[in-house]
Structure formats: C-alpha cells, structure tokens
C-alpha positions as CSV (number, residue, x, y, z in Angstrom):
1,X,11.4,-22.9,142.3
2,X,9.3,-22.5,139.3
3,X,12.5,-21.5,137.0
4,X,14.3,-24.2,138.3
5,X,11.4,-26.8,137.2
6,X,11.6,-25.3,133.7
7,X,15.1,-25.4,133.4
8,X,14.9,-29.3,134.6
9,X,12.3,-30.0,131.9
10,X,14.1,-28.0,129.3
11,X,17.5,-30.0,130.1
12,X,15.3,-33.2,130.0
13,X,13.9,-32.8,126.7
14,X,17.1,-32.0,125.2
15,X,18.7,-34.9,126.6
16,X,15.9,-37.1,125.3
17,X,16.5,-35.0,121.7
18,X,20.0,-35.6,121.8
19,X,19.6,-39.4,122.8
20,X,17.1,-39.8,119.9
21,X,19.5,-38.0,117.4
22,X,22.6,-40.3,118.7
23,X,20.6,-43.3,118.5
24,X,19.4,-42.8,115.1
25,X,23.2,-42.1,113.8
26,X,24.2,-45.0,115.7
27,X,21.6,-47.2,114.0
28,X,22.2,-46.0,110.4
29,X,26.2,-46.5,110.9
30,X,25.8,-49.8,112.4
31,X,23.1,-51.1,109.7
32,X,25.6,-49.7,107.2
33,X,28.6,-51.2,108.4
34,X,27.8,-54.6,110.1
35,X,24.4,-55.6,108.8
36,X,23.4,-56.7,105.1
37,X,19.8,-55.0,106.0
38,X,18.6,-56.0,102.6
39,X,19.4,-59.8,103.5
40,X,17.8,-59.6,106.7
41,X,14.8,-58.3,105.3
42,X,14.8,-60.9,102.5
43,X,15.5,-63.6,105.1
44,X,12.6,-62.0,107.3
45,X,10.0,-62.2,104.3
46,X,11.0,-65.9,103.3
47,X,10.1,-66.5,107.2
48,X,6.8,-64.3,106.9
49,X,5.5,-66.5,103.8
50,X,6.1,-69.6,105.7
51,X,3.7,-68.7,108.6
52,X,0.5,-69.3,106.7
53,X,-2.7,-67.4,108.5
54,X,-0.3,-65.6,110.8
55,X,2.0,-64.0,107.7
56,X,-0.2,-60.7,107.6
57,X,0.3,-60.1,111.2
58,X,4.3,-60.8,111.4
59,X,4.5,-59.0,108.1
60,X,2.8,-55.7,109.5
61,X,5.0,-55.9,112.8
62,X,8.6,-56.4,110.6
63,X,7.0,-53.4,108.7
64,X,6.2,-51.3,111.9
65,X,9.8,-52.1,113.5
66,X,11.6,-50.9,109.9
67,X,9.6,-47.6,109.8
68,X,10.8,-46.5,113.2
69,X,14.2,-47.8,113.0
70,X,15.0,-45.9,109.5
71,X,14.8,-49.1,107.7
72,X,13.9,-48.6,104.1
73,X,10.8,-50.1,103.2
74,X,10.7,-50.7,99.4
75,X,11.7,-54.3,100.0
76,X,9.0,-55.2,102.2
77,X,6.6,-53.4,100.0
78,X,7.7,-55.6,97.0
79,X,7.6,-58.6,99.3
80,X,4.1,-57.9,100.3
81,X,3.1,-57.9,96.7
82,X,4.9,-61.3,96.0
83,X,3.5,-63.0,99.4
84,X,-0.1,-61.8,99.0
85,X,-0.7,-60.7,95.9
86,X,-1.8,-57.4,94.4
87,X,-5.1,-56.5,96.4
88,X,-4.3,-58.1,100.0
89,X,-0.7,-56.9,99.7
90,X,-1.5,-53.4,99.1
91,X,-4.1,-53.5,102.0
92,X,-1.5,-55.0,104.3
93,X,1.4,-52.6,103.3
94,X,-0.9,-49.6,103.5
95,X,-2.0,-50.7,107.2
96,X,1.8,-51.6,108.0
97,X,2.9,-48.4,106.7
98,X,0.2,-46.2,108.0
99,X,0.8,-47.5,111.6
100,X,4.6,-47.0,111.3
101,X,4.1,-43.6,110.1
102,X,1.8,-42.7,113.4
103,X,4.4,-44.5,116.0
104,X,7.4,-42.6,114.4
105,X,5.1,-39.1,114.1
106,X,4.2,-39.6,118.0
107,X,8.1,-40.2,118.8
108,X,8.9,-37.2,116.8
109,X,6.0,-35.2,118.6
110,X,6.5,-35.8,122.3
111,X,10.6,-36.0,122.0
112,X,11.5,-33.2,120.0
113,X,8.4,-30.6,119.1
114,X,9.0,-28.7,122.1
115,X,12.9,-28.2,121.5
116,X,12.3,-27.2,117.9
117,X,9.6,-24.6,118.6
118,X,12.2,-23.1,121.0
119,X,14.8,-22.9,118.1
120,X,12.8,-21.5,115.5
121,X,11.2,-18.9,117.7
122,X,13.3,-16.1,116.5
123,X,13.4,-17.3,112.9
124,X,10.5,-15.7,111.0
125,X,11.0,-17.8,107.9
126,X,11.0,-21.0,109.5
127,X,8.2,-20.1,111.7
128,X,6.2,-19.3,108.5
129,X,7.2,-22.7,107.1
130,X,5.6,-24.1,110.4
131,X,2.8,-22.2,110.3
132,X,1.9,-22.8,106.9
133,X,2.4,-26.6,107.7
134,X,-0.2,-26.4,110.5
135,X,-2.4,-24.5,108.2
136,X,-2.5,-26.3,105.2
137,X,-1.2,-29.8,107.1
138,X,-3.7,-32.2,105.1
139,X,-2.7,-30.9,101.8
140,X,1.2,-30.7,102.4
141,X,1.0,-34.4,104.0
142,X,-1.1,-35.5,101.0
143,X,1.3,-34.1,98.4
144,X,4.4,-35.3,100.2
145,X,3.1,-38.9,100.6
146,X,2.2,-38.8,96.8
147,X,5.8,-37.7,96.0
148,X,8.2,-41.0,96.5
149,X,11.2,-38.9,96.3
150,X,10.7,-38.0,99.8
151,X,12.3,-40.4,102.4
152,X,9.2,-42.2,104.0
153,X,10.7,-42.8,107.3
154,X,12.6,-39.5,107.8
155,X,9.3,-37.8,106.9
156,X,7.6,-39.4,109.4
157,X,9.5,-37.8,112.3
158,X,9.7,-34.4,110.6
159,X,6.2,-34.2,110.6
160,X,6.3,-34.7,114.2
161,X,8.7,-31.9,115.0
162,X,6.1,-29.5,113.2
163,X,2.6,-28.2,113.9
164,X,0.5,-30.1,111.6
165,X,-2.3,-31.8,113.4
166,X,-2.4,-35.8,114.2
167,X,-5.7,-35.6,112.2
168,X,-4.3,-34.0,109.1
169,X,-1.2,-36.3,109.3
170,X,-3.4,-39.4,109.4
171,X,-5.9,-38.4,106.9
172,X,-2.9,-37.1,104.5
173,X,-1.3,-40.1,104.5
174,X,-3.8,-41.6,102.0
175,X,-1.3,-40.2,99.5
176,X,0.8,-43.3,100.2
177,X,-1.8,-45.4,98.6
178,X,-0.9,-44.7,94.9
179,X,2.8,-45.7,95.6
180,X,1.9,-48.8,97.5
181,X,-0.1,-49.9,94.7
182,X,2.6,-49.4,92.1
183,X,5.3,-51.0,94.5
184,X,2.9,-54.2,95.3
185,X,2.3,-54.3,91.7
186,X,6.0,-54.5,91.0
187,X,6.3,-57.4,93.5
188,X,3.3,-59.1,92.2
189,X,4.8,-58.9,88.7
190,X,7.9,-60.7,89.8
191,X,6.3,-63.1,91.9
192,X,9.4,-64.5,93.4
193,X,11.4,-63.3,96.6
194,X,14.5,-64.5,95.3
195,X,14.3,-62.0,92.6
196,X,13.3,-59.1,94.5
197,X,16.7,-58.6,95.8
198,X,18.4,-58.7,92.2
199,X,18.0,-56.4,89.5
200,X,16.1,-59.2,87.3
201,X,13.1,-57.3,87.9
202,X,14.0,-54.8,85.5
203,X,14.0,-57.4,82.7
204,X,10.1,-57.3,83.1
205,X,8.6,-55.0,80.6
206,X,5.6,-54.2,83.0
207,X,8.0,-53.6,85.6
208,X,9.9,-51.5,83.8
209,X,7.0,-49.4,82.9
210,X,5.8,-49.1,86.4
211,X,9.1,-48.0,87.7
212,X,9.3,-45.1,84.7
213,X,6.0,-43.9,85.7
214,X,6.9,-43.8,89.4
215,X,9.9,-42.1,88.5
216,X,8.2,-39.2,86.2
217,X,5.2,-38.9,88.8
218,X,7.6,-38.6,91.6
219,X,9.7,-35.7,89.8
220,X,6.7,-33.8,89.0
221,X,5.1,-34.1,92.5
222,X,8.5,-33.2,94.2
223,X,8.3,-30.0,92.2
224,X,4.4,-29.5,93.2
225,X,5.1,-30.0,96.7
226,X,8.3,-27.4,96.7
227,X,6.4,-24.5,95.0
228,X,3.3,-25.3,97.1
229,X,4.9,-25.1,100.5
230,X,7.2,-22.0,99.4
231,X,3.8,-20.1,98.5
232,X,1.9,-21.2,101.9
233,X,5.0,-19.7,104.0
234,X,5.0,-16.4,101.6
235,X,1.7,-15.9,102.3
236,X,2.1,-16.5,106.1
237,X,5.0,-14.0,105.8
238,X,2.9,-11.5,104.2
239,X,0.0,-11.8,106.7
240,X,2.2,-11.9,109.4
C-alpha cells in the first residue's frame, strides 16, 4: 500500500512538472508567434500612467504576472522610470520584481524540486553544485542578481529547484537593486513611453553611458559568478 502511495505521488509530481514545462514552452511559442509582447506591455504602461493614485498597484500586479509568465521585464522597468521617476520608480520596480521572483521561486520549489532531487541523486557533480548553492545560497543569489546577463525570469524558477533556503533567496535578491536603479534611470532620462519601445533612447549620451556601464559590469560579474560556483562545487566534491 505504501509503495502504491509513493508511486502515485511520484506520478503526480512528474505530471505537474511535465504540465508546467509544456505550459511554459507553449507560452513562449504563443508569445513569439501570435502576440507582440512589446506592444502589449507598452499599451499596459500607457494604461497604468492614466490610473493616477492606483498606478503603482496596477504596475506591480502587471510586473508580477510578467515575471511568472516569462515575459521580459526590461520594458516594464524602463516604463517605471518614465511614469514614476527615478526614486519611486526604483522602489516600485524593486517591490514588483521581488514579489514576482518569490512567486516564481515557490512554483519551482513546490512543483519541481522533488523531481530534480531524484534526477541528480546519482550524479556527484550536480549534487555538489546543488549543495554549494545550499551552503553559499545568499552569496550565489546575490552575485547572480547583480549580473544582468543571467535571465531573471528563468533564474527565479531555477533557484526554486535548488536547495537554496527561502531566506537566502529573498535576502540575496537585494542584488537586483543596482540593475533596477540603472534601468529605471534610463527610463527617467528618456522620459517618454513612446520612445522606450524604439531605439531613440540610444541617442541620449546619458543613456548610452548607462548602457555601457551595465554591459561591462554584467560581463565582469558573470565571470565572477561562474568562477565562484565552480570553486564552491569543487570544495564540496573534495570534502565529500
């Protein structure tokens, strides 16, 4: 009876994981083929701007949905700078991106973690990486959040299936703050929702400088994160 229950639970988890994977794949395909996501987001930002005092609430809800649904948030972050300005835009974007990241993390944790743990059970290298993420969770989350080259939406789900603690994940998300400030600043410099969906903002010297800084820091931090995780995993293998 116990074996049947375990088998039943395993089948359910596999089914949920498969369902989520298929849903994500279909979502990406549908977005790419049938929807102009950038245009939808631009229209949503125009609507948010018209809401007055309710604008921050609507903005945060839309940002959360975009994060969970794998919709890139760069345009929304720029839009936050246009609509709310540098200070409030940064605050609202950070709140929105953090909440969205938490929702995605919890989905990954409770729908896929057990399946991933079973799959890496016999692979010492993957187990070492998983253990290093659990042991150095705060540092690794912080570094990956600082490096904009790591896909934000995918990273949220990826951390959910690792052994990183919920506390370390949340605390490490403060690493999003510098990138948030930079992109919100770009939006506030452009100052026009109609322009952030075009290449016109690149003509602004301040925007060009900010973009250059983001790219350089992103490249440096990407190398740093890769080296750090590799060394942490190697230590686990040597001690294990």
